N, C-alpha and C positions, 0 to 999 in steps of 0.2 A: 505493498498499498505505499509505504513512506520509500522509497529505494530511490538512492538517487541525491535526499535531499540532505540539510543540514540544519539540525533545531539545535537550539538553547532551550535549556533551563533553567530558569530563575529560583532557585528553591532552596532555604537555609535548612527545612527539614529534611533529616540522614532519609529517615524512612521515604516520604512521599518523592522525593529527588529519586534516590534507589529504584525506588518502586518506577517510576517516572523514565527516566533515563532506558532501564533493560527492555518496556516495553517497545516505546520505540526503536531501539538499537533490531527488538525481535523481529519489527515493522519491515525494517531494514535502514532508516535513518542512522546515519551519524549524528551522534550527540555530543553538546558542550555542555555537562556543567558548570552553575555559576551560584555562586552560593550568596553573594555581596553584591550590594551596590557600586562598592569600589571597585571590584575586580571585572563589572558586569558592564563598567561605562566603557575601560576601554575597549574590551574585548566585539563589544559590539559596535561600540563605532568605528572601529576602523579594524576590522580582522583579516586575518590573512586572507581568509579564505570565505566568498560570500555565507550567511549565514540565512536562510529562508523562509523562519520563523521564529518566535519567541515565546515559548513558557512561563507564564511569570504571576509568583505569587505576587500578591497585593502589599502581606505584611511579611515584610524585612530587617534584617536585627540593624543596618545601620542607614533604615529607609521606608518607603514603599516604593511600591511599582510604579504608582504613579508618577514619581519625583524618577525615578529613573524615567520611564519613558518619556517624560516635558525636557528632560534632559539632554535624553539621543536628538529629542525634536530640532532643542535649536542651533545644533549644527548639522543635520546629516538629517535622511530618508530613514529611517528607522526601518527594521521586518517588518514586516505582520505582526503584532500580539495579540496573543489571547490571555486573559489575566483568568488566574486561578482564588478567588474572592470566598469568602463566609456571607451566610448569610446577612451579615449588618453591613459589608461592603458593596453592595450591590449599586449601591448608590454614585461610589466613585466608578465603581466602572461602568458603570450607562454614561455618566461626565470623561468617563477616559475615550468611551467609544464615540460622542459626541467631537473630541477630538483630535477623533483618527485612526484610535486602535481598533481590529480587524472584533474583536468575540470576544466572550468572558464564559465563564462556567463555572456554579457555586457547588462549594465543599460540603455534605460530601455528594462527591460525580461519580456515573459510571465512567469508566473509563475508553467504553467503548464510545459511548456521549462525547467524551474529547477529541477521539483518534475521528468521528466525524466531522464534528467541529474543525480540527484543523486539516483536514481532506480536503473542506470545504475552502477557507481562507489558502492554502497553497496553490490552489485551484485559480482560482481570484487574484491571486497575487503575479500567477503565470501571466494571465489576459494580458492583465494590467503594462505587464514587462513587453509589451508588443510593444508599447507608445509610451518607455521609459522617460520622465524629465529629461532637461536638457539643458537647464540652465541653473537649475540651483535649488534651495529648501525653501528661500527665504521671501516673505508678503509678494517681495516688488520681482523674483523672478517666478513667484507662483500666476501673477498677474499677468506677466509675457505669458506667460504659456496658455491662461484663457483664451486673450488677443490671437495667439496663433489657431488655436483649435477654432477658433472666429473664423480667421480667414479663411481656414483651408476650406471652412462647408461653405462661404459667399461665394469663392470664384468669382474677386474683382482685382486690380490692379493693386499690389501691396508695397508700400516705403518703410523699408525697418532701418532706422535711424540707433548711431553706436557711435562711440568709441574708440579704440582699436583695441583689439582684443575682447569684443564683446561678444562675439560667437553668432555674429549678424550672417553670415554662410552656414552654420549653423541652423539657424532659425529658416531661414530661405528654404533648406533642403528638406524640412522637417514639416514644412504646409508643406511640400507640393507632394510629401509621403504618407499623410492625411489626407491628400486629395481623390476628387474622381479621376485629378490625372493621371495618376501615381502609376499606372501603365503606360504612358508617355514617357518620354527622353526629359530629363532634368538636363538643363545647360547650362552651363555658368562661366560670362566672359567680364575678370577682371582688368576694366580699365587701366589701372596700374602698373598692371605687369605684361598688357599686350606692346608690340612695339608700332602696330598699324589696327588700333583697336576700329576704323569706320570700315575696312576689311573686315576684321575679324568678327562685327554686325551686317553688315549690310554686301556685300561683294555675293557673292552665288555661292551657294551652298553655304555662308555664312550662318551664322545662328541665331538669328531671326527666320531663317529655309528649315534648319538642321530639327530644333526644337519642334515641327509639327505645331500637335493639339498636348505640346507638356509645358514645361513651365521655365522660363527666362529667368534665371539669376543675373542680373548686373548692375553689376557690383563699382562705386565709384565712379558715376556717370557725369558726374560735377569736374569730371577733369576729358572729355568728349567736348568735341570741337561746333560751335552750333551750327554748321552747315550739317552734323553727323548727329546731333541731336534732334534737328526738325525731319531729317530723311529719317530716326526713329519713327517719331512719331507719324509721318507719313505714310509707314508703314503697318502700322497701329491700327493710326486708325482706318486706316486706308480700303478693309477689308479684303489683305493678301495674309494676316496672319492671326490663325486659328490658336495659339498659344496664348500664355498667360507672360506678362511681367511682373517681378518683382525688384525692386530697385532698391540697392541697400546705401548708406553712406554715415558720414561724420558731419564732426561740425564745418569742414568747407561744405559741404552738399548745400546745409544750412543757410550759410552767406552766400552762395551763387545763387541761392532759389530767391533770395532775398534781394538780389540785385536783379533779378526780371531778368528780360531772353528766353532764347531758346531751353534752358533747363527749368523755369516756368510756367513756359507755357505746358513744356511732354508734359509736371506736374498738376498743372489746373487744367487741362484737357482731361486725364487720364482722372482725377479725381481720386487718389490711392485709398486703401486704410492705411494708416499711420499704427506703426508701430514701434514705439523707442522702446530701448534695455540701456538700464540707469547702469553707472562702469560698477564690477564688483570696488571700489570702494564706498559704496554707498550702501554694497551688501555685504556686511564681511561674515557675515554666516557661510556663504556662499562658499569662504575662501574655505574651510576645512573642508569641503562635502568635494569640490574638485580636487581638491590635494586626493583624496585619499581615492576617487577614480583614476589616478595616476599610477597607483600602486604597481597592478599588475602589468603593464607597460615596461614601471623600470625596472621590476624585479627579473622581468626575462633578462637584464644587463648585470645582475647583482648575482655575486655567490649568498653574499648575504641577506638574504628579502629585510625589506622597507613592512613590519607588520602595524604599527600605527604610530598616531602624531602627540606627539607628548604633548601634557601639558601646557607645558612654558613658551613649544612651540603656540599651540591652538591660542593663547593669552595673548 
């Protein structure tokens, strides 16, 4: 039932922890047994290998399961949590579910019921993994994710605004992958890196032709000549473009747009849905989350694998 899954059990009671561990291992799971919050924080925040779900007692020797869950949410997206609570803790468990926890069971419980709940939340997590978060866990990142999903459904031109390193290209591709155009090509043209951007866009066999009914991601359009911008507008609005345009740029785009000219005309005509991505400096809680996501790639080049981010580094 649980073969291939890695489950963390946060339980200080020796009998309960041992019983859960044995049964989960019998079902095929790999189990990490943690007895206190101090140990669980690091083990769950930056595990050497992903944890698929957490079974957590509400009452722990150095705090509560609620405290553990909320602390994890400050710097990462925790795995699905299944809380174990006494009858008096139901209100607390319900409060946690409203905050994002997956489920809870009350003591005494039938192990078959717990396994059924655990299997259900693991199945739900697998479905969510098909479209994982791409920017972070902060409220600002979540807001961008919401706009991204809206853009994918509306099939309108999009303008992504953000400074260097804010994952504008990742957002553009994600919109394409979530849209009805995902089976068609995703063609990206970075004007800053093209020796002849006008040819890359407008020449026979250029991006505007190759994209078909797919998505054209145009990065740094503020670097295009006026004539090239006019050509893009003519092609897009002249009935010879069946795809979707997603433009992206930083402060320089905003400045040139304000100055009028072909870029301002292009954006005025297209009336794109705008998505602004805040800089990472304004959403520092995403920094730890992003660093942890780099561990697998970094560990491929290291003899001694990185396991977690130290507390001082997080501060």
